[in-house]
C-alpha positions as semicolon CSV with decimal commas, in nm:
position;residue;x (nm);y (nm);z (nm)
1;M;-1,900;-0,757;0,190
2;L;-2,181;-0,584;-0,002
3;E;-2,298;-0,409;0,314
4;L;-1,944;-0,291;0,385
5;L;-1,894;-0,158;0,033
6;A;-2,226;0,025;0,043
7;S;-2,123;0,200;0,366
8;I;-1,804;0,351;0,220
9;P;-1,855;0,704;0,077
10;V;-1,738;0,732;-0,283
11;D;-1,620;1,092;-0,244
12;R;-1,361;1,037;0,033
13;P;-1,017;0,876;0,033
14;V;-1,007;0,527;0,182
15;L;-0,735;0,385;0,407
16;I;-0,713;0,007;0,447
17;A;-0,462;-0,137;0,691
18;G;-0,422;-0,498;0,794
19;P;-0,173;-0,773;0,870
20;T;-0,008;-0,972;0,596
21;A;-0,230;-1,229;0,421
22;S;-0,548;-1,081;0,570
23;G;-0,714;-0,998;0,237
24;K;-0,661;-0,622;0,234
25;S;-0,557;-0,604;-0,133
26;A;-0,872;-0,790;-0,236
27;L;-1,078;-0,550;-0,026
28;A;-0,908;-0,249;-0,186
29;L;-0,986;-0,385;-0,532
30;A;-1,349;-0,443;-0,436
31;V;-1,374;-0,085;-0,305
32;A;-1,223;0,050;-0,628
33;R;-1,456;-0,150;-0,850
34;A;-1,762;-0,058;-0,645
35;G;-1,703;0,316;-0,614
36;G;-1,402;0,405;-0,827
37;G;-1,056;0,505;-0,720
38;R;-0,686;0,441;-0,756
39;I;-0,525;0,178;-0,531
40;V;-0,209;0,320;-0,371
41;N;0,045;0,089;-0,210
42;A;0,135;0,143;0,156
43;D;0,359;-0,162;0,197
44;A;0,730;-0,093;0,245
45;L;0,841;-0,402;0,050
46;Q;0,590;-0,409;-0,235
47;V;0,759;-0,094;-0,365
48;F;1,063;-0,293;-0,489
49;A;1,075;-0,389;-0,854
50;D;1,242;-0,726;-0,803
51;W;0,974;-0,864;-0,572
52;R;0,630;-0,931;-0,710
53;V;0,556;-1,287;-0,606
54;L;0,747;-1,287;-0,276
55;T;0,577;-0,971;-0,146
56;A;0,230;-1,070;-0,276
57;R;0,195;-0,766;-0,498
58;P;-0,129;-0,755;-0,697
59;A;-0,112;-0,978;-1,003
60;P;-0,119;-0,817;-1,351
61;E;-0,479;-0,928;-1,401
62;E;-0,575;-0,755;-1,076
63;E;-0,390;-0,438;-1,174
64;A;-0,587;-0,438;-1,499
65;K;-0,916;-0,407;-1,309
66;A;-0,836;-0,073;-1,142
67;P;-0,555;0,186;-1,146
68;H;-0,265;0,098;-0,914
69;A;0,025;0,315;-0,799
70;L;0,355;0,287;-0,608
71;Y;0,399;-0,084;-0,669
72;G;0,737;-0,210;-0,791
73;H;0,871;0,135;-0,873
74;V;1,190;0,126;-0,662
75;P;1,509;-0,042;-0,796
76;W;1,684;-0,316;-0,601
77;G;1,972;-0,124;-0,447
78;R;1,795;0,197;-0,351
79;A;1,726;0,286;0,011
80;Y;1,360;0,382;0,046
81;S;1,224;0,556;0,355
82;V;0,891;0,668;0,493
83;G;0,982;1,018;0,376
84;D;1,043;0,890;0,022
85;W;0,701;0,726;0,025
86;L;0,533;1,045;0,145
87;R;0,694;1,242;-0,136
88;D;0,576;0,981;-0,388
89;V;0,222;0,965;-0,252
90;A;0,166;1,343;-0,221
91;P;0,075;1,406;-0,588
92;L;-0,168;1,113;-0,583
93;L;-0,381;1,274;-0,312
94;S;-0,504;1,568;-0,518
95;G;-0,672;1,538;-0,853
96;G;-0,731;1,217;-1,039
97;P;-0,915;0,917;-0,895
98;R;-0,976;0,907;-0,520
99;P;-0,691;0,733;-0,339
100;I;-0,750;0,393;-0,181
101;V;-0,436;0,354;0,028
102;V;-0,375;-0,008;0,127
103;G;-0,095;-0,187;0,305
104;G;0,052;-0,329;0,621
105;T;0,321;-0,074;0,703
106;G;0,188;0,111;1,004
107;L;0,451;0,385;0,984
108;Y;0,331;0,480;0,636
109;F;-0,024;0,531;0,761
110;R;0,099;0,716;1,067
111;A;0,312;0,952;0,859
112;L;0,030;1,007;0,611
113;T;-0,237;1,088;0,870
114;E;-0,026;1,244;1,149
115;G;0,268;1,396;0,961
116;L;0,637;1,308;0,951
117;A;0,916;1,477;1,142
118;E;1,179;1,638;0,919
119;I;1,480;1,463;1,073
120;P;1,816;1,535;0,906
121;P;1,965;1,245;0,707
122;T;2,197;1,017;0,901
123;P;2,566;1,060;0,802
124;P;2,721;0,742;0,660
125;D;2,977;0,718;0,941
126;I;2,702;0,726;1,206
127;R;2,508;0,459;1,019
128;A;2,818;0,241;1,003
129;E;2,876;0,298;1,375
130;A;2,516;0,199;1,453
131;E;2,536;-0,121;1,248
132;A;2,868;-0,213;1,411
133;R;2,725;-0,153;1,757
134;L;2,419;-0,364;1,681
135;A;2,642;-0,649;1,567
136;A;2,859;-0,612;1,878
137;I;2,599;-0,587;2,156
138;G;2,278;-0,722;2,004
139;L;1,929;-0,583;1,952
140;D;1,808;-0,598;2,313
141;A;2,111;-0,414;2,451
142;M;2,093;-0,151;2,179
143;G;1,729;-0,093;2,257
144;R;1,814;-0,038;2,623
145;E;2,041;0,250;2,519
146;L;1,743;0,446;2,387
147;A;1,559;0,707;2,594
148;P;1,270;0,567;2,804
149;D;1,004;0,757;2,607
150;V;1,143;0,617;2,283
151;R;1,151;0,262;2,419
152;A;0,791;0,289;2,535
153;D;0,668;0,370;2,186
154;L;0,896;0,164;1,959
155;D;0,886;-0,187;1,813
156;L;1,197;-0,307;1,996
157;A;1,191;-0,636;1,804
158;N;1,244;-0,452;1,474
159;P;1,616;-0,393;1,408
160;M;1,548;-0,117;1,153
161;R;1,338;0,083;1,400
162;V;1,593;0,045;1,680
163;L;1,883;0,135;1,449
164;R;1,696;0,441;1,323
165;A;1,619;0,567;1,674
166;W;1,978;0,509;1,787
167;E;2,120;0,683;1,478
168;V;1,897;0,990;1,525
169;A;2,003;1,032;1,887
170;R;2,370;0,982;1,802
171;A;2,370;1,215;1,499
172;T;2,151;1,500;1,626
173;G;2,171;1,489;2,005
174;R;1,792;1,475;2,017
175;S;1,570;1,170;2,050
176;I;1,350;1,065;1,761
177;R;1,048;1,149;1,977
178;D;1,173;1,507;2,025
179;W;1,196;1,543;1,649
180;Q;0,850;1,397;1,603
181;A;0,711;1,657;1,843
182;D;0,794;1,916;1,575
183;T;0,601;1,729;1,307
184;P;0,441;1,937;1,028
185;P;0,070;1,895;0,936
186;P;-0,025;1,563;0,776
187;L;-0,088;1,521;0,405
188;L;-0,417;1,346;0,473
189;P;-0,575;1,399;0,816
190;R;-0,753;1,084;0,919
191;A;-1,078;1,275;0,970
192;A;-1,080;1,340;0,596
193;A;-1,073;0,971;0,505
194;T;-1,261;0,649;0,562
195;S;-1,021;0,449;0,778
196;L;-1,051;0,069;0,792
197;V;-0,829;-0,182;0,970
198;I;-0,874;-0,554;0,913
199;D;-0,894;-0,763;1,227
200;A;-0,755;-1,109;1,144
201;P;-0,756;-1,366;1,428
202;K;-0,435;-1,565;1,464
203;D;-0,601;-1,906;1,422
204;W;-0,765;-1,789;1,100
205;L;-0,459;-1,612;0,964
206;T;-0,194;-1,879;1,024
207;P;-0,321;-2,134;0,768
208;R;-0,366;-1,854;0,515
209;I;-0,002;-1,754;0,564
210;E;0,107;-2,114;0,507
211;R;-0,107;-2,156;0,195
212;R;0,007;-1,824;0,055
213;F;0,376;-1,902;0,094
214;D;0,326;-2,237;-0,076
215;A;0,150;-2,051;-0,358
216;M;0,446;-1,809;-0,375
217;L;0,685;-2,100;-0,417
218;A;0,465;-2,246;-0,689
219;G;0,428;-1,906;-0,852
220;G;0,795;-1,814;-0,891
221;A;0,926;-1,678;-0,559
222;L;1,235;-1,899;-0,582
223;A;1,306;-1,768;-0,932
224;E;1,284;-1,412;-0,800
225;A;1,535;-1,494;-0,528
226;R;1,766;-1,659;-0,781
227;A;1,753;-1,348;-0,999
228;V;1,876;-1,122;-0,717
229;L;2,127;-1,370;-0,577
230;P;2,430;-1,215;-0,757
231;R;2,336;-0,876;-0,606
232;W;2,229;-1,001;-0,264
233;D;2,318;-0,775;0,025
234;P;2,130;-0,832;0,352
235;A;2,181;-0,465;0,448
236;L;1,958;-0,343;0,163
237;N;1,598;-0,242;0,229
238;A;1,480;-0,479;-0,044
239;A;1,656;-0,774;0,121
240;R;1,418;-0,749;0,417
241;A;1,129;-0,901;0,226
242;I;0,989;-1,180;0,443
243;G;1,123;-1,511;0,317
244;A;1,398;-1,361;0,102
245;A;1,687;-1,450;0,334
246;E;1,556;-1,804;0,374
247;L;1,527;-1,862;0,000
248;V;1,872;-1,717;-0,058
249;A;2,012;-1,951;0,207
250;H;1,853;-2,242;0,023
251;L;1,996;-2,131;-0,311
252;R;2,340;-2,111;-0,153
253;G;2,308;-2,469;-0,037
254;E;2,293;-2,379;0,333
255;I;1,945;-2,524;0,401
256;D;1,700;-2,740;0,210
257;L;1,383;-2,597;0,060
258;T;1,155;-2,747;0,326
259;T;1,356;-2,575;0,599
260;A;1,354;-2,248;0,406
261;R;0,978;-2,273;0,368
262;D;0,920;-2,348;0,735
263;R;1,146;-2,065;0,853
264;A;0,984;-1,816;0,615
265;I;0,639;-1,909;0,741
266;V;0,749;-1,864;1,102
267;A;0,898;-1,524;1,013
268;T;0,573;-1,424;0,843
269;R;0,367;-1,528;1,145
270;R;0,591;-1,321;1,373
271;Y;0,561;-1,023;1,141
272;A;0,181;-1,055;1,140
273;K;0,185;-1,059;1,520
274;R;0,385;-0,735;1,527
275;Q;0,142;-0,580;1,280
276;R;-0,160;-0,679;1,488
277;T;0,005;-0,532;1,797
278;W;0,074;-0,205;1,613
279;F;-0,280;-0,177;1,478
280;R;-0,436;-0,243;1,820
281;A;-0,218;0,025;1,980
282;R;-0,219;0,286;1,702
283;M;-0,551;0,241;1,525
284;R;-0,796;0,206;1,810
285;D;-1,038;0,454;1,657
286;W;-1,026;0,310;1,304
287;R;-1,324;0,107;1,189
288;R;-1,243;-0,258;1,246
289;I;-1,334;-0,508;0,975
290;D;-1,365;-0,877;1,054
291;A;-1,136;-1,058;0,810
292;T;-1,340;-1,378;0,839
293;A;-1,645;-1,196;0,700
294;L;-1,478;-1,062;0,386
């Protein structure tokens, strides 16, 4: 760890990507304490105010050790997109402490370092049509309706990504890849930053995921789910926190807590697999950090 920290320039922004439970937040804090900087969240679910424990946001004592930004600043019912995050992160990139951007949402890093296409908002009636079609034909069939170039470059196991691509084509008559071809310059070109991606082997990561979810249960994750239960809507962005649906099902008496735990852990492992796949495909030229050596 000391050798890694010594190799990171103190005058450049730092990007730290990695799968869930791989230790990236601890690494970001170590980088900030060693060379200064403000830790900026790049996780699409840690932005929501109602989830601290369940999304493994930094604890208050960790936040006290270095400046943190874009954690827990979005209310429960608000839709929050990659474009929203870019608008929030833009003022943090100039002036003030150097940014140490950390998270597991690959699209955030891609938009930050490659730019984001300015796609028109999806009309509510098109969104409703897309959700109805997904419910009617299923995720695989909906994915097959996308253009071949979109399918080749999309996480087809992610309903939000498939819905978004389908909505864009339906609403604009152009594929999401066509729009992305007109992307403006990035806010932070990757060449201007130190870019690190944590490589966490499956056999090493799986027990960490299990231990962490047990710690979440012990630390108040069930209480967080109980607090949002009266407002629960699975269509909300915030409701997609890993483990949230399972804990809600338990609170509604549909499954016991052991089953909820086991299903949430399986969902987390699947999510980590998708993250690792994304990072291997999209971050081949980032500096790889062995998670087992941190």
